[in-house]
N, C-alpha and C positions, 0 to 999 in steps of 0.2 A: 263370698257372701251371697252373690247373686247367681249361683250355679243353677238354682231352680228356675230362674227366668230363661236361661239358655236351654235347659231341659224342655221347658214348655214349648219354646219356638221350634226345637228340633222335632218334637213329636206332633206338633200341630200344623206346621206350615204346609206339609203335603196335603193335608185335608182341605186347607183353604188356598190352594194354588189356583187362584182366580182373581180377576180384577173387579169382580162384581162388588159394589159398595155394600150390599147387604151381608155378604160373607165377611167383609172386613169389620163390620159392626159386630157381628157375632163373635169374631175373634177377639175384639176388644173386651167384650163382656166375659168371654171365657177366660181371657188372660186375667182379668180382675178377680174372678172367682178362684182360679188356680192359685194365684198368689195369696188371696185372702184366706185360704185354707191351708197354705203351705207352712212348713215348720219355720221358715224364715220370718214370717210375720205373725205367728200365733204363739200364745203362751198360756199355760195353765198353772196357777199358783195357789197354794194353800194360804191360810191366814198366817200372819207373822208370829214369831215367838212361840211356835207350836201350840197356838190357841186352836180350839175347835173351829173349823170353817163353817160358820152358821149361814153366812151370806156370801154371795159371789157377785162381784162387780163386773158387768159386761159392757164395755164402752162402745162396742160396735166397730164400724169402719171409718166413718167420716170424722168422728171426734178425735180418735188417735192420730189420724192423718192431718189434723189441724193443729193440735197443741199437746205435746208431751207434758208441758208444764201444767196444763189443765187436768190431764189424766192423773198426774202426780198429786196435785192439790186435792182432787176428789177422793182418791183412794186413801190418802192420809186423813182427810176429814171423816170419811166413813169409819175408818178404824178407830179414830178418836171418839166418835159418837156412839159406836156400836161395840165398845169394849174389846177392840182388837180382833173381832171375829170375822173379818172380811177378807176373802181371797179374791182372785181375779181370773177371768178368762177372756183373752183377746182373740177374737175370731169373727169372721163374717157370719151374719145370721142366715145367709142364703137367699135373700130377697132377689138379687139379680138372676139367680138360677131359676127362681119361680117366674120372673118376668119373661124369661126365654122359653118357658113351657117345658123345661127339662125335668119332668116329673121324677124319673128314676134317680137322677143326680141329686135333686132336691131331697128326696127321701134319705139318701145316703148321707148327705151333709147334715140334715137335721138329726139323724141318728148319731153322727159323730159329735155334734154339740152335746147331745144328751149324755153320751158316754163320758165325755169329759166332765160334765157337771156331776154325774153320778160318782165319779172317782174322787171328787172333793168332798162328797157327802153334805154339800150345802143344802139348806132347807128353802132358800129363797134367792132369786136372781134380781139384782138391781141394775136397771138399764138406763143409759143416758140418751139413747137414740129412740125416736118415736117409731120408726119402722121396725126396729128390733122388738119393741114393746108389743106391737101387733103380731109380729111373727111368733113370739113366745106364747102369746095368748092363743093363737090359732093352732099351732102345731105341737106344743110341748105341755107336759103335765105339771112340771114344777111351777110353783107360784112365782109370779113376776111382779116387780114393783118399779114404778117410774121414779127416777131420781128426783123429779120435779114435784112429786107429791110427798116424797120422803123428807126432803130438806125442811119444809115447814113444820113437820112433826118433830124433827131432831133439833131445830134451831140453826141460826146462821153460824158460819165460821166465826171464831173469836175475833172481836174488834171490828166486825163489818156492819153491825147494827147502825143504820143511819149514815153510812159512809157516803151516800150519794146526795145528801140533802143540798149541798152547795153546788151541785153540777149545773152547768149552764145548758144542758141538753134536755129536751123533751123527746122521749122515744115513742115510736110506734112499735107495738108488739106484733110480730108475725107469728101466728100459730101454725104448727106443722099440719099438713093435710092428713097424714096417716092416722093421727089421733084427733081428727075433727070431731068425732063422736065421743070423746072422753073429756067432758067439761071439768072433771076433777083435776086434770093436768093443767088446763087453762087457769083454773083458780089457784093452783099451787104456784105457778109462775108469777102471777100477779101478787100473791101473798109475799113471795120472796122480794119482788120489786118494791112493794110497800115497806117492808122491813129494812131494805137497803136504803130507802129514802129517795130513790130516783123517781122523777116525774115521767108520766107516760100518757099518751093520748090514743084512744082506741081507733083502729081502722074500721071503716064501714063493713068490710068483710073480714071478720075475725072470729075467734072461738069456733062454735059449731058451724059458722058460715064462712070460715076461712077459705082462701083460694090457694092453689098449688103455687109453689115457688118456681116451678118449671123443670125440676129435676126428677120428679116422681116417675117410676117405671123406666129408669135409665133413658129418659127422653132426650137428653142432650147428646147421647150417643146414637140413638135410633132415629131421631127426627130433629136435628139441630135447628132448622128454621122455626118450627112450631115451638120448640122449647125456649128459644131466645125471645120469641114474641110473648110467651107467658111470663118469662123472667122480667122483661121490660115492663109489661103491664103491672106486675106486682110491685116492682120497684117504683114505678110512677104513681102508685096509689099512696105512697108515703105523704103525710101531711106536714111532717116536721123536718124531713131530710135525714133522719137518723132512725135506723131500725134496730130492734132487739129481738133476737130469736134464741131458741134453746135447741136448735138442730144445726150441726156444723155444715151439712149439705145446703140447707136453706140459707145459711149465712153466706156461703160462697156464691150462691146463685144471685142473691140480692146485691152483693158487691159487683158481680158481673153487670147487673142492671144499673150500676152507677150510684148506689146509695151507701153511705157509710153504715156498716152493719157489724154489730158486735154480738158475741155469744154470751149468754147469761153466766156461764162459768167464768168468763173474764171479769165480770162485775163482782162476782161472789168472793173472789180471793185477791182483788187488787185495790189500790187506792182509788179515790174518786175519779171517774172517767169524765173528761170534758171535751169540748169541741177541738181544743188544741191538739188532742191526741188522735184525732181521726187520721186513718192511714189505710193504704191497701194492704190486705193480709193474705190474699189468695196466693197459692203456691202452684208451681208446675206439677204435672203428674208425677214426674220422677221425684221431685222434692216431697210430694205427699207420701210416697212410699218410704222415703228415707225417714220422714217424720213418724210414720207409723212404726217403723223399726225402733226408733228412739223411745216411743211410747211403750213398746214391748219391754225394753230394757228397764224402764222406770217401774213397771209392774213387778218385774223380777226382783229388782232392788228392794222394793217395799216389802215383798214377802220375806226377805232375808233380814229386815231391819230389826 
């Protein structure tokens, strides 16, 4: 199953045969990208039941690494709301490659994504990740839609209207910095929270003024001390002790900062969330890759349902 990891180390360790910290950091990001585009962790699927694949769900990296259950809930929801016309493509968008300034590799990886989309004949890509949203807008021609603006248009999952009315939590909403300049996404998230019935209190720095969670630009790998300072600053800005975000990477960062943080997808498909359910959810790097592999299997299964 993990032969590709062994292959990577075999071909790369000679190049990075040094004790210099910067080289090790480069290797970590190269490893992430190698695996993120490998056959082991990627999958391309047409819509189920031989329906025309009109839409393509692109969950990104962080979300599949966090919750296969969430990936399954979303693809099932989309197919229910969009007449079964939703396929899927699990693959990295290439942002870490861009961060490293590897222009030639980025061009090849963007081309690979586009080739896979073209093969499905999808007319629109639906993304759960904010970084993926910006990447698609910047580098690709196919129309892209944020899941968080689409859900208010399609309606909540069945039975979830008002599910959070009796929650004893008041959330702070952390907006992701990649889509700082996309107020329609901020509005969509708050529309969803209003319909779910959960209470929330706005942070001083939110929406178009939001601050980074500390993970943007692979900061935790490239400059851990600075990244951890930003993470702690953002976590400490919580006025309620409970954070809500719609980015899996932001969620993990804020948990590192010591704040109970939940992903919007968790609220969308589950019973009322209360203080008693607060828990640590972060996984080790190895477990994140295992989780991403499980998400891949979920998408394959849905395409055959």
